[in-house]
N, C-alpha and C positions, 0 to 999 in steps of 0.2 A: 476501594483501591485508589491510592493517591500517587502523584508523580514522585518517583524516586530515581536517583541517578547512581549508577554503579560503574566505576572505572575498571577496565581490564587491561593490564599492561602486558607487553610482550617485546621480545627482541626486535630491533629494527634492522632490516637488511642493508648492507653497505652499498650495493649497486643493483642495477636492473630496474624493475618497475618502480613507479613513484613511491618513495617511502613515506610512512605516516609521520606526522609531527607530534601526535599525542596518542594516548591510549584509547581503546574503545570506550565509549560511554553508552551504557544501556539505560534507556529511559522507560521506567514503569509508569506510564501515564494511565489515565482512567479509561480511555477508549481505545488505546493502541499501545503496541510495544515497538521500540526502535533501538537499533544500535547505530551509533554515529562515530565516525572517525575523521579527523582533520588531516589534510594534505596540503601540498603547495607551500607558499611562504606568506609572510604577513601582508605583502603587497598584492598577491594573487592567491588567496586561500581557496581551497576546495573542500567540500564535505562529501563523504560517501555515507549514505544512509541505507540501512537494511530494515525493512518492515514486513514481517511475516503476516499471513492471514491468521485469524484467530485459532484455526485448527492446525496450524503449522504446515499447510500444504503449499499454497502459492507464496512466492516471495517477491516483494517489490523492491527495486533498486532505485535510489535517487542519487544524482550528482548535482550539487548545488554550488554555484560560484557567483561572484559579483559580475554584473553585466548590465549593459543598457537594455531598456525595455524592447521586447520583440513580439511580433504576432505569434500566437500559439499555433503550432502545427505538429503533426506526427511524421516521423521519418523512420525508414528501415534501419535497424541496427543489428550488430552481432555482439553477443556476450560470450567471452571466452573464460573458462575456468575449469579446473580439475581435468585438464587434458581434452576438453571438448569445446565445441563452438555451437552456440544456439542462435538461430535467427529469431528476431522479434521486432516489434515497433516500439519507439520511444516517443513520449509526448514532451515537447520542448515548450516551455512557457515562462513568463516573467512574473515575479512577485513585485509589483510596483512599489509598495510601501517600503520594502527592504532593499530595493535595487539589486535583486538577485535573480539569477536565471536557473531554472530547474530542468533537469533531464530525468524523466521517469520511465522506467520499463519494468516488465514483470516476467518472472520465471514460473513456468508451469510446475505442477507437483513433482513430476519425475526429475526435473532439472534442479528444483529447489533443494531436494534431498541431498544433492551432491556438493552444495556450496560450502558446507562445513569442513571439507577436507582439502580445499584448494589453498594454494600459496599466493595466488594473485587473481584479480578480476580485471579483464579487459573489456572495454566498451568502445565500439567503433561504429561510425555511421555518418549521416549527413549533418549539416549545420555545425561543422567543426567538432563533432564528437569523436574524440580520439584520446582515450586515457587507459593506462594500465596501472592498477593500484596493487601494491604489496599489501597483503592482509594477514600478517602474523597474528596468531591468537584468535582467528575467526571461529575455530571450533569452540572456544570458550564463550565467545560472543553469541554464537547460535544456541549453545546450551543455556545461557542466561536468558535469551529470548524465549526459548521453550518454557522455562520456569515462569517467566513473566506472563506468557500466554495462558498457562495453567491458572494463574491468579486472575487473569482477565476473564476467562471462561467462568470461573466461580463467581466473580463479581457481577457478571451479567446473566447469571443463571443459565449458562450454556452447557455445563458439565453434567456429570452423572446425577447431581442433586436437583436437576431441573424439575423432574416429576414431583418431587417433594415440595419445591419452592413455588411452583406455578400450577394453579388450578385452572385458570382461564387464560388462554393465549391473548396477546395483543392483537387488536383488529384495526384495520385502516378505517378512517372516517368516511372515505369515499372510494369508489372503485379504482383500482390501480391504473386502469386505462386513462384516467384523467390526469395522472401525474406526469406522463410523458406523451408528447405529440410529435407529429411529423416535422414540425418546425424546430424541434430539438436536435434533429439529425445533424451531426457535425458537418459543416460545409465541405471540408476537405474529404472526409469519408464519403460523402455523397458524390462528389466529383469523381472520386476514384472507384466508385461502386463497391466500397468495402461493406461487408456485412459481418455479423457475428452474434454471439450470445455471451453476455456478461452476467455473472452471478455474484450477488453481494449479500452481506449481512448488515442489517440496519440495527443499531443499538438504540433501544427505546427506553426512556427513563420513566419514572413513576408518574409523570404528568402527561405521558403520551408523546413527548417530543423526541424527534430523531436526533440523538446526540452525536452520531457519527455513522458513516457508511464505509465499510471495509470490503475491499475486493476479495472474493473467494475463488472465482474462476474467470480467467481472462477470455475475452472475445477474440484475442489475437490482434486487436487494434487498440492502441493506447487512447485514441480520441473517443472511441465508443465506450471504453471502460470509464474514462473520466466523466463523460456526460451522464452516464448511468448514475454515478454517485452524486453529481452536482444536482440533477433533477430530483432524485429521491430524497436527498438531504434537505433541500430547500422547500419541497412541497409536501413531503410525507407527514401526515398527521394521524395519530392513532388513539384509540381507547387503550390505555395501558393494560398490561397483563395483571392478573389478580391472584393472590394466594388463596388458601383454603378459607381464610376468614374474610375474604373480600377486600383485602388491603392491596393497593397498587404496588407492584414490584417491578424491578428492572427486568428486561427480557431482550431477546434477539428475534428479529423477523427476517427469514431468508427470502430473497427475491431474485428471480432470473429475468432478465430483459433481453429479448431477441430483437436485434436490429436488422430489418429487412427493407429492401427497396422494391416498391410495387412496380410490376411490369408496365 
């Protein structure tokens, strides 16, 4: 599976929510699928990015814009779409090399299923988060993402052909408890006594390297979700999965991390 871009055009509303500048772009990358749309103007561009989990349950929403560097923190937000409002947290962080600021939040399975029938997505919260995006053609974008995810699952042997492709599952080189320690607990989450359980998929290549970490179940706290993937992606090392002939093959390793504060 290789990166492929597909543009999906749609009519642009004349007024109301922030109108898009360009068509949806669906990116068929090797480890994830995204749909991206540009908003704003040339001087203050915005990007709305949709990234579903591999099995199309959870949906991550990114808003990316140019901004000065800022300390990463999570803030409470509400996401409005399809006649409903959902409470969540968003991680706000900077990408220093590109000079861009990212706001990232996640929708749980029941909510993610509704996003394809909305006409607009609103995101409001702290740190100046206040946007409403018109999303014409989002139904086509979500259908394209579902097709991309089907290819992704096949590429990483996650689909129905897994039992035929994989004889021996990937195994971590060291106990998982060594991958995350109490010092990894996000400082803000610790101060605010936030706890939760993040479940992720690790994509393991033929050399046993963690190629990516994709969120599958949110803890309800964006900082905890982010730290789960940061730690597992950087430290995880595996014996790769093997096929029936003993040849290393790509695979997925599901892992849940519970973040708790000792009394």
